[in-house]
C-alpha positions in Angstrom: 34.0 -0.6 -8.3 32.9 0.8 -11.7 29.3 2.0 -11.2 28.7 2.4 -14.9 29.7 -1.2 -15.6 27.6 -2.5 -12.7 24.6 -0.5 -13.9 25.0 -2.0 -17.4 25.2 -5.5 -15.9 22.1 -4.9 -13.8 20.1 -3.5 -16.7 21.1 -6.7 -18.7 19.5 -8.8 -15.9 22.7 -10.2 -14.4 21.6 -11.7 -11.1 25.0 -11.6 -9.5 25.4 -7.9 -10.2 21.9 -7.3 -8.8 22.8 -9.2 -5.6 26.1 -7.2 -5.3 24.3 -3.9 -5.8 21.7 -4.7 -3.1 24.5 -5.5 -0.7 26.1 -2.2 -1.6 22.9 -0.1 -0.9 22.3 -2.0 2.4 25.8 -1.1 3.6 26.1 1.6 6.2 29.7 2.5 5.3 30.1 6.1 4.1 32.1 5.1 1.0 29.5 2.5 0.1 26.7 5.1 0.5 28.5 7.3 -2.0 28.9 4.4 -4.5 25.2 3.4 -4.0 24.0 6.9 -4.7 26.1 7.1 -7.8 24.8 3.7 -9.0 21.2 4.6 -8.6 21.8 7.9 -10.4 23.4 6.0 -13.4 20.5 3.5 -13.5 17.8 6.2 -13.5 14.1 5.4 -13.3 13.2 4.3 -16.8 11.7 1.0 -15.8 8.7 0.5 -13.6 7.5 -2.7 -11.9 4.3 -3.4 -10.0 5.4 -3.0 -6.4 3.2 -5.0 -4.0 3.7 -4.6 -0.3 2.7 -7.7 1.7 2.3 -7.9 5.5 0.6 -10.3 7.9 0.4 -11.7 11.4 3.2 -14.2 12.3 2.3 -17.7 11.3 -0.3 -16.6 8.7 1.6 -18.4 5.9 3.3 -15.4 4.2 6.1 -17.4 2.8 3.8 -20.2 1.5 1.6 -17.6 -0.1 4.5 -15.7 -1.7 5.9 -18.9 -3.1 2.6 -20.1 -4.6 1.7 -16.6 -5.8 5.2 -16.1 -7.3 5.2 -19.4 -9.1 1.8 -18.6 -10.6 3.2 -15.3 -11.9 6.4 -16.8 -13.3 4.2 -19.4 -15.0 2.5 -16.5 -16.7 5.8 -15.3 -18.1 6.4 -12.5 -15.5 9.7 -11.9 -13.7 9.2 -11.7 -10.0 11.5 -10.3 -7.3 10.9 -10.9 -3.6 12.4 -8.7 -1.0 11.8 -10.6 2.2 12.7 -8.5 5.3 13.9 -11.0 7.9 14.2 -10.6 11.6 17.8 -9.6 12.5 20.3 -11.6 14.5 20.7 -10.0 17.9 24.4 -10.8 17.8 25.6 -10.1 14.2 22.7 -7.9 13.0 22.4 -10.2 9.9 19.4 -11.9 8.4 18.2 -15.3 9.7 17.4 -16.2 6.1 14.3 -18.1 7.2 12.2 -16.9 4.3 14.5 -18.1 1.5 14.7 -21.5 3.0 10.9 -21.7 3.1 10.6 -20.7 -0.6 12.6 -23.6 -2.0 10.7 -24.0 -5.3 10.5 -20.3 -6.0 14.2 -19.7 -5.2 15.1 -22.2 -8.0 12.9 -20.5 -10.6 15.0 -18.7 -13.2 12.4 -16.0 -13.5 12.4 -15.3 -9.7 14.8 -13.5 -7.5 14.6 -13.8 -3.7 16.6 -11.5 -1.4 16.3 -11.8 2.4 17.4 -8.6 4.2 17.9 -8.0 7.9 15.3 -5.6 9.4 18.1 -4.2 11.7 15.6 -3.2 14.3 14.0 -0.7 11.9 10.5 0.3 12.8 7.9 -1.8 10.9 10.4 -4.4 9.9 11.2 -2.6 6.7 15.0 -2.6 6.1 16.6 0.9 5.8 17.4 0.5 2.2 14.5 -1.6 1.0 13.2 1.2 -1.2 16.6 1.4 -3.0 16.6 -2.4 -3.4 13.2 -2.1 -5.1 14.6 0.5 -7.5 17.5 -1.9 -8.4 15.0 -4.8 -9.0 13.0 -2.5 -11.3 16.2 -1.6 -13.2 17.0 -5.3 -13.6 13.8 -5.7 -15.5 11.5 -7.5 -13.0 7.8 -7.1 -13.7 6.6 -7.6 -10.1 8.4 -6.8 -6.8 6.9 -8.3 -3.7 8.0 -6.6 -0.4 7.4 -8.9 2.5 7.6 -7.4 6.0 8.3 -9.0 9.4 4.8 -8.7 11.0 1.9 -6.4 11.7 1.9 -3.1 13.6 1.1 0.6 13.4 4.6 1.5 12.5 4.6 -1.0 9.6 2.5 1.2 7.4 5.8 2.6 6.2 5.6 -0.2 3.6 2.8 1.7 1.9 5.3 4.5 1.1 7.3 2.2 -1.2 4.5 0.1 -2.8 1.8 0.6 -5.4 -0.5 -1.9 -3.8 -0.7 -3.2 -0.2 -1.9 -6.7 0.6 -2.7 -7.7 4.2 -2.6 -11.5 4.8 -4.6 -12.9 7.7 -5.5 -16.4 9.0 -8.9 -17.7 10.0 -9.6 -18.8 13.6 -7.1 -16.3 14.9 -9.3 -14.9 17.7 -11.0 -11.5 17.4 -8.9 -10.3 14.4 -10.9 -7.1 14.0 -9.6 -6.0 17.4 -6.2 -7.7 17.1 -5.1 -5.9 13.9 -4.3 -2.2 14.1 -6.9 0.0 12.3 -4.1 2.0 10.8 -2.7 -0.9 8.8 -6.2 -1.9 7.7 -6.8 1.6 6.3 -3.6 1.1 4.3 -4.6 -2.3 2.9 -6.0 -2.5 -0.7 -6.8 -6.2 -0.5 -7.2 -8.3 2.7 -6.5 -12.0 2.0 -7.7 -14.7 4.4 -5.2 -17.5 3.9 -5.5 -21.2 4.9 -9.0 -21.5 3.5 -8.7 -25.3 3.2 -9.6 -28.4 5.2 -11.3 -27.8 8.5 -10.6 -24.1 8.3 -12.4 -23.5 5.0 -15.7 -22.6 6.6 -14.0 -20.5 9.3 -12.1 -18.6 6.6 -15.3 -17.8 4.8 -16.8 -16.4 7.9 -13.7 -14.4 8.6 -13.8 -13.0 5.1 -17.4 -11.9 5.6 -16.5 -10.2 8.9 -13.7 -8.2 7.2 -15.9 -7.4 4.2 -18.5 -5.9 6.5 -15.9 -4.0 8.5 -14.4 -2.5 5.3 -17.8 -1.3 4.2 -18.0 0.8 7.4 -14.7 2.5 6.7 -14.6 5.8 4.7 -14.1 5.3 1.0 -10.7 6.4 -0.3 -10.5 8.6 -3.4 -7.9 6.3 -5.0 -10.3 3.3 -4.9 -13.0 2.3 -7.4 -16.2 0.7 -6.2 -15.6 -2.6 -4.4 -12.2 -1.6 -3.0 -10.7 -2.3 -0.5 -11.9 -5.9 -0.5 -11.5 -9.1 1.4 -10.8 -12.5 -0.2 -10.0 -16.1 0.7 -7.2 -18.2 -0.7 -5.5 -21.5 0.0 -1.8 -21.0 -0.7 -1.2 -24.6 0.2 -3.7 -25.9 -2.4 -3.0 -23.0 -4.7 -6.7 -22.0 -4.9 -7.9 -18.4 -5.2 -4.5 -17.0 -6.4 -5.6 -16.1 -9.9 -8.5 -14.2 -8.4 -6.1 -12.2 -6.2 -3.9 -11.3 -9.1 -6.9 -10.3 -11.2 -8.1 -8.1 -8.3 -4.7 -6.5 -7.9 -4.3 -5.9 -11.7 -7.8 -4.4 -11.9 -7.0 -1.9 -9.1 -3.6 -1.1 -10.7 -5.2 -0.4 -14.1 -7.9 1.8 -12.6 -5.4 3.9 -10.7 -3.2 4.3 -13.8 -6.2 5.4 -15.9 -7.4 7.9 -13.3 -4.0 9.5 -12.5 -3.6 8.1 -9.0 -0.6 5.9 -9.9 1.7 8.9 -10.9 0.4 11.0 -8.0 1.2 8.2 -5.5 4.6 7.7 -6.9 5.3 11.4 -6.7 4.1 11.6 -3.0 6.3 8.6 -2.2 9.4 10.3 -3.8 8.7 13.4 -1.7 8.4 11.2 1.4 11.8 9.4 0.8 13.5 12.7 0.0 12.5 14.1 3.4 13.4 10.8 5.1 16.9 11.0 3.5 17.3 14.6 4.8 16.3 13.5 8.3 18.8 10.6 8.1 21.6 12.9 7.0 20.9 15.3 9.8 20.9 12.5 12.4 24.2 11.3 11.0 25.7 14.7 12.0 25.1 13.7 15.6 27.7 11.0 15.2 30.5 13.4 14.6 33.0 13.4 17.5 32.6 17.1 18.2 28.8 16.8 18.1 28.8 13.8 20.5 31.2 15.7 22.9 28.9 18.8 22.8 25.8 16.7 23.3 27.4 14.9 26.3 28.5 18.2 27.9 25.0 19.7 27.5 23.4 16.5 28.8 25.5 16.8 32.0 24.6 20.4 32.4 20.9 19.6 32.1 21.2 16.7 34.5 22.9 18.9 37.0 20.1 21.5 36.7 22.4 24.1 35.3 20.4 24.5 32.1 16.8 24.0 31.0 16.4 21.1 28.5 14.7 23.3 25.9 17.4 26.0 26.1 20.2 23.4 26.0 18.7 21.8 23.0 18.3 25.1 21.2 22.0 25.9 21.9 23.1 22.5 20.6 21.2 22.9 17.4 22.4 26.5 16.9 26.0 25.3 17.4 25.4 22.4 15.0 24.3 24.8 12.3 27.1 27.3 13.0 30.1 25.3 14.1 32.5 28.3 13.9 30.2 30.5 16.0 
Protein backbone atom coordinates (compact mmCIF):
# COMPACT_ATOMS: atom_id res chain seq x y z
CA UNK A 1 0.00 0.00 0.00
CA UNK A 2 1.26 3.46 -0.94
CA UNK A 3 0.77 5.56 2.20
CA UNK A 4 1.36 8.84 0.38
CA UNK A 5 -1.35 8.03 -2.16
CA UNK A 6 -3.76 6.94 0.59
CA UNK A 7 -3.05 10.12 2.55
CA UNK A 8 -3.86 12.23 -0.51
CA UNK A 9 -7.13 10.35 -1.04
CA UNK A 10 -8.10 10.83 2.62
CA UNK A 11 -7.26 14.54 2.51
CA UNK A 12 -9.46 14.81 -0.59
CA UNK A 13 -12.37 13.40 1.43
CA UNK A 14 -12.57 10.01 -0.26
CA UNK A 15 -14.76 7.89 2.01
CA UNK A 16 -13.48 4.53 0.80
CA UNK A 17 -9.89 5.54 1.56
CA UNK A 18 -10.94 6.73 5.04
CA UNK A 19 -12.68 3.42 5.75
CA UNK A 20 -9.63 1.47 4.57
CA UNK A 21 -7.34 3.62 6.71
CA UNK A 22 -9.43 3.07 9.84
CA UNK A 23 -9.35 -0.68 9.19
CA UNK A 24 -5.58 -0.39 8.91
CA UNK A 25 -5.10 1.48 12.21
CA UNK A 26 -7.42 -0.95 14.01
CA UNK A 27 -5.38 -3.95 12.89
CA UNK A 28 -3.10 -5.61 15.41
CA UNK A 29 -0.70 -7.03 12.80
CA UNK A 30 2.85 -5.74 13.15
CA UNK A 31 3.20 -4.83 9.45
CA UNK A 32 -0.13 -2.99 9.56
CA UNK A 33 0.99 -1.02 12.62
CA UNK A 34 4.09 0.10 10.73
CA UNK A 35 1.95 1.21 7.78
CA UNK A 36 -0.55 2.96 10.05
CA UNK A 37 2.22 4.89 11.80
CA UNK A 38 3.62 5.95 8.43
CA UNK A 39 0.19 7.04 7.21
CA UNK A 40 -0.50 9.18 10.28
CA UNK A 41 2.94 10.78 9.92
CA UNK A 42 2.25 11.69 6.27
CA UNK A 43 -1.18 13.13 7.12
CA UNK A 44 0.15 15.35 9.89
CA UNK A 45 -2.08 17.37 12.21
CA UNK A 46 -2.99 20.38 10.10
CA UNK A 47 -6.77 19.97 10.39
CA UNK A 48 -8.75 20.08 13.61
CA UNK A 49 -12.32 18.98 14.25
CA UNK A 50 -14.44 19.49 17.32
CA UNK A 51 -14.16 16.16 19.15
CA UNK A 52 -17.20 15.35 21.27
CA UNK A 53 -17.11 12.29 23.50
CA UNK A 54 -20.54 10.89 24.28
CA UNK A 55 -21.41 8.28 26.89
CA UNK A 56 -24.54 7.13 28.64
CA UNK A 57 -26.30 4.32 30.41
CA UNK A 58 -27.54 1.44 28.21
CA UNK A 59 -30.98 2.14 26.75
CA UNK A 60 -30.72 5.89 27.22
CA UNK A 61 -31.14 6.52 23.50
CA UNK A 62 -27.57 7.32 22.47
CA UNK A 63 -28.07 6.19 18.88
CA UNK A 64 -31.32 8.14 18.51
CA UNK A 65 -29.69 11.23 19.99
CA UNK A 66 -26.62 10.96 17.74
CA UNK A 67 -28.74 10.50 14.63
CA UNK A 68 -30.98 13.50 15.40
CA UNK A 69 -28.02 15.62 16.54
CA UNK A 70 -25.92 14.59 13.52
CA UNK A 71 -28.72 15.34 11.05
CA UNK A 72 -29.15 18.77 12.62
CA UNK A 73 -25.41 19.48 12.21
CA UNK A 74 -25.28 18.27 8.60
CA UNK A 75 -28.34 20.42 7.94
CA UNK A 76 -26.22 23.36 9.08
CA UNK A 77 -23.60 22.49 6.46
CA UNK A 78 -21.19 20.71 8.81
CA UNK A 79 -19.53 17.38 8.03
CA UNK A 80 -19.99 14.89 10.87
CA UNK A 81 -18.10 11.66 11.62
CA UNK A 82 -19.44 9.18 14.18
CA UNK A 83 -17.10 6.63 15.73
CA UNK A 84 -19.46 4.24 17.48
CA UNK A 85 -17.63 1.75 19.68
CA UNK A 86 -19.77 -1.39 19.56
CA UNK A 87 -19.71 -4.37 21.93
CA UNK A 88 -17.49 -7.10 20.50
CA UNK A 89 -18.53 -10.54 19.38
CA UNK A 90 -17.32 -13.09 21.93
CA UNK A 91 -16.52 -15.51 19.07
CA UNK A 92 -14.91 -13.40 16.35
CA UNK A 93 -13.99 -10.25 18.26
CA UNK A 94 -15.76 -8.20 15.60
CA UNK A 95 -18.34 -5.48 15.96
CA UNK A 96 -22.03 -6.32 16.27
CA UNK A 97 -22.79 -3.24 14.09
CA UNK A 98 -25.90 -2.40 16.08
CA UNK A 99 -25.27 1.35 16.10
CA UNK A 100 -25.03 1.72 12.34
CA UNK A 101 -28.28 -0.15 11.76
CA UNK A 102 -30.03 2.14 14.26
CA UNK A 103 -28.80 5.31 12.51
CA UNK A 104 -30.41 4.60 9.18
CA UNK A 105 -31.07 8.21 8.14
CA UNK A 106 -27.69 9.55 9.24
CA UNK A 107 -25.81 6.69 7.58
CA UNK A 108 -27.29 7.77 4.22
CA UNK A 109 -26.41 11.43 4.65
CA UNK A 110 -23.56 12.37 2.24
CA UNK A 111 -22.10 14.75 4.86
CA UNK A 112 -21.94 12.06 7.54
CA UNK A 113 -19.64 9.10 8.09
CA UNK A 114 -20.44 6.35 10.60
CA UNK A 115 -17.87 3.81 11.63
CA UNK A 116 -18.73 1.09 14.18
CA UNK A 117 -15.63 -0.37 15.83
CA UNK A 118 -15.39 -3.39 18.14
CA UNK A 119 -14.49 -2.54 21.73
CA UNK A 120 -12.37 -5.72 21.87
CA UNK A 121 -12.80 -5.89 25.67
CA UNK A 122 -10.88 -2.64 26.09
CA UNK A 123 -11.56 -0.90 29.40
CA UNK A 124 -14.23 1.75 29.09
CA UNK A 125 -15.46 0.46 25.77
CA UNK A 126 -13.11 2.69 23.80
CA UNK A 127 -11.46 0.74 21.00
CA UNK A 128 -7.66 0.56 21.13
CA UNK A 129 -7.16 2.71 18.05
CA UNK A 130 -10.11 5.09 18.38
CA UNK A 131 -7.80 8.07 18.89
CA UNK A 132 -6.03 7.32 15.61
CA UNK A 133 -9.40 6.94 13.85
CA UNK A 134 -10.30 10.41 15.16
CA UNK A 135 -7.10 11.80 13.63
CA UNK A 136 -7.99 10.20 10.29
CA UNK A 137 -11.47 11.74 10.35
CA UNK A 138 -9.92 15.15 11.07
CA UNK A 139 -7.53 14.71 8.14
CA UNK A 140 -10.52 13.84 5.92
CA UNK A 141 -11.99 17.27 6.66
CA UNK A 142 -14.82 16.46 9.05
CA UNK A 143 -15.90 19.38 11.21
CA UNK A 144 -17.31 17.39 14.14
CA UNK A 145 -16.27 13.94 15.37
CA UNK A 146 -18.67 12.20 17.78
CA UNK A 147 -17.10 9.39 19.81
CA UNK A 148 -19.79 7.13 21.25
CA UNK A 149 -18.79 4.61 23.89
CA UNK A 150 -20.37 1.37 25.06
CA UNK A 151 -21.71 2.40 28.46
CA UNK A 152 -20.96 4.15 31.74
CA UNK A 153 -18.21 3.24 34.21
CA UNK A 154 -15.25 4.60 36.10
CA UNK A 155 -12.80 3.26 33.50
CA UNK A 156 -14.74 4.90 30.70
CA UNK A 157 -13.29 8.30 31.54
CA UNK A 158 -10.51 7.44 29.07
CA UNK A 159 -12.80 8.99 26.44
CA UNK A 160 -12.02 12.37 27.99
CA UNK A 161 -8.40 11.87 26.88
CA UNK A 162 -9.38 11.97 23.21
CA UNK A 163 -12.20 14.54 23.15
CA UNK A 164 -12.50 18.30 23.48
CA UNK A 165 -15.94 18.16 25.07
CA UNK A 166 -17.60 15.34 26.98
CA UNK A 167 -21.35 14.86 26.94
CA UNK A 168 -23.06 12.47 29.37
CA UNK A 169 -26.49 11.25 28.26
CA UNK A 170 -28.99 10.06 30.88
CA UNK A 171 -32.63 9.00 30.94
CA UNK A 172 -35.40 10.16 33.31
CA UNK A 173 -37.10 7.77 35.71
CA UNK A 174 -34.01 5.60 35.88
CA UNK A 175 -33.97 5.14 39.63
CA UNK A 176 -31.57 7.04 41.86
CA UNK A 177 -29.29 8.19 39.07
CA UNK A 178 -27.18 10.35 41.36
CA UNK A 179 -26.05 7.17 43.09
CA UNK A 180 -26.15 4.94 40.02
CA UNK A 181 -23.69 6.95 37.94
CA UNK A 182 -20.05 7.01 38.98
CA UNK A 183 -18.87 10.33 40.40
CA UNK A 184 -15.71 10.11 38.31
CA UNK A 185 -17.55 10.22 35.01
CA UNK A 186 -19.77 13.06 36.26
CA UNK A 187 -16.65 15.06 37.06
CA UNK A 188 -15.49 14.54 33.48
CA UNK A 189 -18.79 15.62 31.90
CA UNK A 190 -19.05 19.12 30.45
CA UNK A 191 -22.76 18.82 29.70
CA UNK A 192 -25.27 16.34 31.14
CA UNK A 193 -28.22 15.77 28.83
CA UNK A 194 -31.44 14.17 30.06
CA UNK A 195 -32.92 12.48 27.01
CA UNK A 196 -36.48 11.28 26.40
CA UNK A 197 -38.03 14.51 27.70
CA UNK A 198 -41.28 13.83 25.87
CA UNK A 199 -44.72 12.35 26.49
CA UNK A 200 -45.33 11.05 29.99
CA UNK A 201 -41.62 11.37 30.86
CA UNK A 202 -41.37 15.10 30.17
CA UNK A 203 -42.15 16.18 33.75
CA UNK A 204 -39.87 13.47 35.16
CA UNK A 205 -37.05 14.59 32.86
CA UNK A 206 -37.44 18.15 34.11
CA UNK A 207 -37.17 16.99 37.73
CA UNK A 208 -34.14 14.84 36.89
CA UNK A 209 -32.48 17.80 35.20
CA UNK A 210 -33.08 19.93 38.30
CA UNK A 211 -31.56 17.20 40.50
CA UNK A 212 -28.42 17.09 38.40
CA UNK A 213 -28.16 20.86 38.18
CA UNK A 214 -28.23 20.97 41.98
CA UNK A 215 -25.64 18.22 42.27
CA UNK A 216 -23.31 19.98 39.81
CA UNK A 217 -23.46 23.18 41.85
CA UNK A 218 -22.07 21.26 44.83
CA UNK A 219 -19.07 20.03 42.88
CA UNK A 220 -15.81 21.96 42.81
CA UNK A 221 -15.56 24.37 39.88
CA UNK A 222 -12.99 23.38 37.28
CA UNK A 223 -10.53 26.00 36.00
CA UNK A 224 -11.34 25.19 32.36
CA UNK A 225 -15.03 26.06 32.81
CA UNK A 226 -16.72 29.47 32.63
CA UNK A 227 -19.66 30.34 34.87
CA UNK A 228 -22.61 27.99 34.38
CA UNK A 229 -20.56 24.93 33.40
CA UNK A 230 -20.84 22.01 33.69
CA UNK A 231 -24.58 22.13 33.18
CA UNK A 232 -27.59 19.84 32.83
CA UNK A 233 -30.15 20.07 30.02
CA UNK A 234 -33.20 18.20 28.73
CA UNK A 235 -33.79 17.07 25.15
CA UNK A 236 -36.11 14.87 23.17
CA UNK A 237 -34.07 13.19 20.46
CA UNK A 238 -37.24 11.47 19.23
CA UNK A 239 -39.09 14.75 18.74
CA UNK A 240 -35.87 16.64 17.92
CA UNK A 241 -36.44 19.25 20.63
CA UNK A 242 -33.63 20.88 22.59
CA UNK A 243 -30.89 19.86 20.14
CA UNK A 244 -30.03 23.41 18.94
CA UNK A 245 -29.67 24.47 22.57
CA UNK A 246 -27.24 21.59 23.22
CA UNK A 247 -25.15 22.60 20.20
CA UNK A 248 -25.17 26.25 21.27
CA UNK A 249 -24.04 25.23 24.75
CA UNK A 250 -21.20 23.08 23.38
CA UNK A 251 -20.09 25.78 20.96
CA UNK A 252 -20.10 28.39 23.69
CA UNK A 253 -17.89 26.27 25.93
CA UNK A 254 -15.55 25.43 23.04
CA UNK A 255 -15.17 29.10 22.07
CA UNK A 256 -14.50 30.13 25.68
CA UNK A 257 -11.79 27.48 26.12
CA UNK A 258 -10.12 28.48 22.87
CA UNK A 259 -10.14 32.16 23.87
CA UNK A 260 -8.62 31.42 27.28
CA UNK A 261 -5.93 28.96 26.15
CA UNK A 262 -7.47 25.81 27.65
CA UNK A 263 -8.07 24.20 24.24
CA UNK A 264 -4.39 24.03 23.27
CA UNK A 265 -3.39 23.06 26.81
CA UNK A 266 -5.85 20.16 26.85
CA UNK A 267 -4.73 18.92 23.44
CA UNK A 268 -1.10 19.01 24.59
CA UNK A 269 -1.95 17.06 27.76
CA UNK A 270 -3.83 14.48 25.71
CA UNK A 271 -0.88 14.07 23.31
CA UNK A 272 1.40 13.44 26.29
CA UNK A 273 -1.06 10.88 27.68
CA UNK A 274 -1.25 8.92 24.41
CA UNK A 275 2.52 8.99 23.99
CA UNK A 276 2.90 7.38 27.40
CA UNK A 277 0.13 4.91 26.57
CA UNK A 278 1.95 3.94 23.36
CA UNK A 279 5.15 3.36 25.32
CA UNK A 280 3.33 1.11 27.79
CA UNK A 281 1.72 -0.82 24.92
CA UNK A 282 5.10 -1.31 23.24
CA UNK A 283 6.64 -2.55 26.50
CA UNK A 284 3.79 -5.00 27.06
CA UNK A 285 4.24 -6.26 23.51
CA UNK A 286 7.76 -7.32 24.49
CA UNK A 287 6.22 -9.90 26.83
CA UNK A 288 4.81 -11.72 23.81
CA UNK A 289 8.26 -12.59 22.44
CA UNK A 290 8.90 -16.39 22.70
CA UNK A 291 12.02 -15.95 24.87
CA UNK A 292 10.20 -13.56 27.19
CA UNK A 293 7.23 -15.91 27.55
CA UNK A 294 9.58 -18.81 28.30
CA UNK A 295 11.46 -16.82 30.95
CA UNK A 296 8.19 -15.64 32.48
CA UNK A 297 6.86 -19.21 32.66
CA UNK A 298 10.07 -20.48 34.29
CA UNK A 299 10.06 -17.73 36.91
CA UNK A 300 6.35 -18.26 37.56
CA UNK A 301 7.02 -21.93 38.28
CA UNK A 302 9.87 -21.01 40.61
CA UNK A 303 7.66 -18.56 42.51
CA UNK A 304 4.84 -21.13 42.74
CA UNK A 305 7.27 -23.71 44.10
CA UNK A 306 8.50 -21.27 46.75
CA UNK A 307 11.99 -21.13 45.30
CA UNK A 308 11.91 -17.38 44.73
CA UNK A 309 10.10 -14.42 46.19
CA UNK A 310 7.63 -12.77 43.73
CA UNK A 311 9.29 -9.35 43.98
CA UNK A 312 12.80 -10.74 43.44
CA UNK A 313 11.66 -12.87 40.51
CA UNK A 314 9.91 -9.90 38.92
CA UNK A 315 13.03 -7.75 39.31
CA UNK A 316 15.15 -10.48 37.70
CA UNK A 317 12.71 -10.81 34.80
CA UNK A 318 12.67 -7.07 34.12
CA UNK A 319 16.46 -6.90 34.38
CA UNK A 320 16.87 -9.71 31.85
CA UNK A 321 14.28 -8.08 29.59
CA UNK A 322 16.34 -4.88 29.54
CA UNK A 323 19.62 -6.73 29.15
CA UNK A 324 18.88 -9.80 27.00
CA UNK A 325 22.58 -10.60 26.52
CA UNK A 326 23.39 -10.41 30.24
